[in-house]
C-alpha positions in Angstrom: 22.4 38.4 -62.3 25.2 38.9 -64.8 23.0 40.2 -67.5 19.5 41.6 -67.2 17.0 39.8 -69.4 13.2 40.0 -69.3 12.2 38.2 -72.6 14.6 35.5 -73.8 15.7 34.6 -77.4 12.6 32.5 -78.0 10.2 35.2 -76.9 9.5 33.6 -73.5 9.0 35.8 -70.4 11.7 35.1 -67.8 11.2 38.1 -65.5 7.5 38.6 -65.2 7.8 41.1 -62.3 9.7 43.5 -64.5 7.3 43.5 -67.5 5.6 46.8 -68.3 2.0 47.2 -69.5 0.8 46.2 -73.0 0.7 49.9 -74.1 4.4 50.3 -73.4 5.2 46.9 -75.1 3.4 47.9 -78.2 5.0 51.3 -78.4 8.5 49.7 -78.0 7.7 47.2 -80.8 6.5 50.0 -83.1 9.7 52.1 -82.4 11.9 49.1 -83.2 10.0 48.1 -86.3 10.0 51.7 -87.5 13.8 52.2 -87.2 14.5 48.8 -88.8 12.5 49.9 -91.8 14.6 53.0 -92.1 17.8 51.0 -91.8 16.8 48.6 -94.6 15.6 51.4 -96.9 18.7 53.5 -96.3 20.9 50.8 -97.6 18.7 50.6 -100.7 18.9 54.4 -101.2 22.7 54.1 -101.1 22.7 51.4 -103.7 20.5 53.7 -105.9 23.0 56.5 -105.5 20.6 58.5 -103.5 22.5 58.5 -100.2 26.1 58.7 -99.2 28.2 56.3 -97.1 25.9 55.0 -94.3 26.6 52.9 -91.2 23.8 50.3 -90.7 22.6 49.3 -87.2 20.5 46.3 -88.2 20.2 43.9 -85.3 20.8 46.7 -82.7 17.3 48.2 -82.8 16.5 47.1 -79.2 19.7 48.8 -77.9 18.8 52.1 -79.6 15.1 52.3 -79.3 14.9 50.9 -75.8 17.4 53.3 -74.4 16.1 56.5 -76.1 12.5 55.6 -75.3 13.3 56.3 -71.6 14.0 60.0 -72.3 11.7 63.0 -72.5 12.3 65.8 -75.0 13.7 67.9 -72.2 16.7 65.6 -72.0 19.8 65.6 -74.2 20.7 62.9 -76.7 24.3 62.6 -78.0 24.5 59.8 -80.6 27.4 58.3 -82.5 27.5 57.8 -86.2 25.8 54.4 -85.8 22.9 55.7 -83.7 20.5 56.9 -86.4 17.9 54.6 -84.9 18.3 56.3 -81.5 17.9 59.8 -83.1 14.8 58.7 -85.0 13.3 57.3 -81.9 14.0 60.5 -80.1 12.2 62.5 -82.7 14.7 63.6 -85.4 12.7 63.8 -88.7 13.4 61.1 -91.2 13.8 63.7 -94.0 16.5 65.4 -92.1 18.3 62.2 -91.4 18.2 61.3 -95.1 19.7 64.7 -95.9 22.4 64.3 -93.3 23.6 61.0 -94.8 23.5 62.6 -98.2 26.0 65.1 -96.7 23.7 67.9 -97.5 24.0 71.1 -95.3 20.2 71.1 -95.2 20.4 68.1 -92.8 23.2 69.5 -90.6 21.4 71.9 -88.3 19.3 70.1 -85.7 15.6 71.2 -85.4 14.9 74.0 -83.0 13.7 72.7 -79.7 15.0 69.1 -80.2 17.9 68.6 -77.8 19.9 66.2 -80.0 23.4 66.8 -81.2 24.7 65.8 -84.7 26.0 62.3 -85.2 29.5 62.0 -84.0 32.2 60.5 -86.3 35.2 61.0 -83.9 35.2 58.1 -81.4 34.1 58.8 -77.8 34.0 62.6 -78.0 30.3 62.6 -77.2 30.9 61.3 -73.7 32.6 64.4 -72.2 30.1 66.5 -74.2 27.3 64.7 -72.4 28.8 65.6 -69.0 28.9 69.2 -70.0 25.2 69.2 -71.2 24.1 67.5 -68.0 26.0 69.9 -65.7 24.6 72.9 -67.7 21.1 71.6 -67.1 21.8 71.3 -63.4 23.3 74.7 -63.1 20.2 76.1 -64.6 18.1 74.4 -61.9 16.6 71.8 -64.2 16.4 68.0 -63.6 17.0 67.0 -67.2 19.6 64.3 -68.1 22.0 63.7 -70.9 22.3 60.3 -72.7 25.4 59.5 -74.8 26.3 56.4 -76.8 29.5 54.7 -77.5 30.6 51.3 -78.9 32.8 48.7 -77.3 35.8 50.0 -79.3 35.1 53.5 -78.0 35.4 52.3 -74.4 39.1 52.0 -74.9 39.5 55.7 -75.7 40.6 58.2 -73.2 37.5 60.3 -73.6 35.4 57.4 -72.2 37.4 57.2 -69.0 37.7 60.9 -68.5 34.0 61.4 -68.9 33.1 58.6 -66.4 35.5 60.1 -63.9 34.3 63.6 -64.5 30.6 62.6 -64.3 31.2 60.5 -61.2 33.1 63.1 -59.3 30.5 65.7 -59.9 27.4 63.4 -59.8 26.4 64.6 -63.3 23.0 63.5 -64.4 24.2 61.3 -67.3 23.3 58.0 -68.7 26.2 56.4 -70.6 25.1 53.7 -73.1 27.9 51.3 -74.1 26.7 49.3 -77.1 28.9 46.2 -77.1 28.3 45.0 -80.6 31.3 42.7 -80.8 33.4 44.7 -83.3 35.3 48.0 -83.6 35.3 48.0 -87.4 37.4 44.9 -88.0 38.7 44.4 -84.5 36.8 42.0 -82.2 36.2 43.0 -78.6 38.4 40.2 -77.4 41.4 41.6 -79.3 41.1 45.1 -77.8 40.6 44.2 -74.1 40.7 41.2 -71.7 37.6 42.6 -70.0 34.6 40.4 -70.5 32.0 42.5 -68.6 32.5 46.1 -69.8 29.9 47.5 -67.4 32.3 46.7 -64.6 34.5 49.6 -65.8 32.0 51.8 -64.0 33.4 50.4 -60.7 36.7 52.3 -61.1 34.8 55.6 -61.1 32.4 54.9 -58.2 29.3 54.8 -60.4 26.8 52.0 -61.1 27.3 49.7 -64.0 24.5 47.6 -65.5 24.9 44.8 -68.1 21.8 44.1 -70.1 20.7 41.8 -73.0 20.9 44.4 -75.8 18.6 42.4 -78.0 15.8 42.4 -75.4 14.2 45.8 -75.7 12.1 45.4 -72.6 15.2 44.7 -70.5 17.0 47.6 -72.2 14.1 50.0 -71.5 13.8 48.8 -67.9 17.5 49.3 -67.1 17.6 52.7 -68.9 14.4 54.0 -67.3 15.9 53.2 -63.8 19.1 55.0 -64.7 17.3 58.0 -66.1 15.1 58.3 -63.0 18.2 57.9 -60.8 20.0 60.7 -62.6 16.9 62.9 -62.5 16.7 62.5 -58.7 20.3 63.9 -58.5 21.9 60.5 -57.7 24.5 60.7 -60.5 25.4 58.8 -63.6 25.1 55.2 -64.7 27.0 53.1 -67.3 24.8 50.6 -69.2 26.4 48.0 -71.3 23.9 46.6 -73.9 25.3 43.3 -75.2 24.3 43.0 -78.8 25.9 42.2 -82.2 26.6 44.1 -85.4 25.1 41.7 -87.9 25.4 44.3 -90.7 28.7 45.7 -92.2 30.5 48.5 -90.5 29.3 50.8 -93.3 27.7 50.2 -96.7 31.3 50.3 -98.1 32.6 47.6 -95.7 33.0 43.9 -96.5 32.8 42.0 -93.1 33.7 38.8 -94.9 37.3 40.0 -95.0 37.7 39.8 -91.3 35.0 37.5 -89.8 33.2 34.3 -90.6 29.4 34.5 -90.8 28.8 31.6 -88.5 28.6 33.8 -85.4 26.4 36.3 -87.3 24.0 33.5 -88.1 23.9 32.6 -84.5 23.0 36.2 -83.5 20.3 36.3 -86.1 18.4 33.8 -84.0 18.4 36.4 -81.3 16.8 39.1 -83.5 15.3 41.7 -81.2 12.3 42.5 -83.5 11.4 38.9 -84.0 11.7 38.3 -80.3 9.3 40.9 -79.2 6.8 40.1 -82.0 6.8 36.5 -80.9 6.1 37.5 -77.3 3.3 39.9 -78.3 1.7 37.3 -80.6 1.8 34.7 -77.8 -0.1 37.2 -75.6 -2.7 37.8 -78.3 -1.8 41.5 -78.5 -0.3 41.3 -82.0 -1.3 39.6 -85.3 -0.4 39.5 -88.9 -3.0 42.1 -89.6 -1.5 44.4 -87.0 1.9 43.8 -88.6 0.7 44.6 -92.1 -1.0 47.8 -91.0 2.2 48.9 -89.2 4.4 48.1 -92.1 2.1 50.1 -94.4 2.2 53.1 -92.0 5.9 53.2 -91.6 6.4 52.7 -95.4 4.2 55.6 -96.2 6.0 57.7 -93.6 9.4 56.9 -95.1 8.4 57.5 -98.7 6.9 60.9 -97.8 10.1 61.8 -96.0 12.3 60.8 -99.0 10.1 63.0 -101.2 10.6 65.9 -98.8 14.3 65.3 -98.8 14.3 65.2 -102.6 12.6 68.6 -102.7 15.7 70.4 -101.4 17.9 71.9 -104.0 21.6 71.2 -104.4 23.6 72.9 -101.7 26.0 75.7 -102.5 29.7 75.7 -101.5 29.3 78.5 -99.0 26.7 76.5 -97.0 29.5 74.3 -95.7 30.3 77.0 -93.0 26.7 78.0 -92.2 26.0 75.5 -89.4 29.3 75.6 -87.5 28.5 78.4 -85.0 25.3 80.3 -84.2 27.4 83.5 -84.6 30.1 83.0 -87.2 33.7 83.7 -86.1 35.7 86.2 -88.1 37.6 83.3 -89.7 34.4 81.6 -90.8 33.0 84.9 -92.2 36.2 85.4 -94.2 36.0 81.8 -95.5 32.4 82.2 -96.5 33.2 85.4 -98.4 36.0 83.7 -100.3 33.6 80.8 -101.2 31.0 83.3 -102.4 33.7 85.1 -104.4 34.9 82.0 -106.1 31.7 80.0 -106.6 29.0 82.6 -106.3 25.7 82.3 -104.3 
């Protein structure tokens, strides 16, 4: 099979032997619907001047929720700037995410006990970091894994290849997620590589590569869970390519109409991951309009409460820009902080 799929675009079951139980299906749907609500409201907050530049992930919810859902809170999550949905699914509080994308220092430090690293803006740097996190866990006698994300554009970076080679050679317990969403900002995947199946890049490093329908959350979860379990057993890393599409702009300041027609976007909208799973659940009698209304109300209330919490924080002071760089400040940072305090005050 070239690409793993369990539920097709029309919501029809095509691989019944791989279907999880209803409890898991409902939890996957809730996770997807919840992060879609955040993504939609985040764009509104930006338009209201209440959030900074934000990279939407609309249309990629299955790729982000389905992968992260396979982790435990003892594992590591290393997201890119477009993986807010993955971090929310993992447990990062909504209020902190809002503060982060407001560029407030109050949102920079990750919560104690939650093994998630800040959103990466440099392309592909999180892949080698994931290998380090995974090897550190193994050296301490634990069976935890590290999951890192990258886009199709990032797979052309040196860090991507170095990390796969490093992880493969040392059998690091890593799960590498390659979200092939069709675009590296304004560059289509076809313009940056002749490779069609990016998961085959794993072959060069002697590790498994899996290609999955990135808009089928059930297939994404199935493939990721197998990779996580494999890593946990000490059998090394896996590269998972989730084939999806960036239906939203690169960021809220981007105009995709300048570099692509919307015909392909409209085609991908018919493969909407949220609509797909809802159609399947409805056909099984496990979801209804009443269930949907109750869920929307729940996640709306959660989001609004989180925004109020984010609004309760005061304006950051200039010196706070250096407070979350190292646990123990270096001499240079201490000097910089003192200079900021001297010039701007506390």
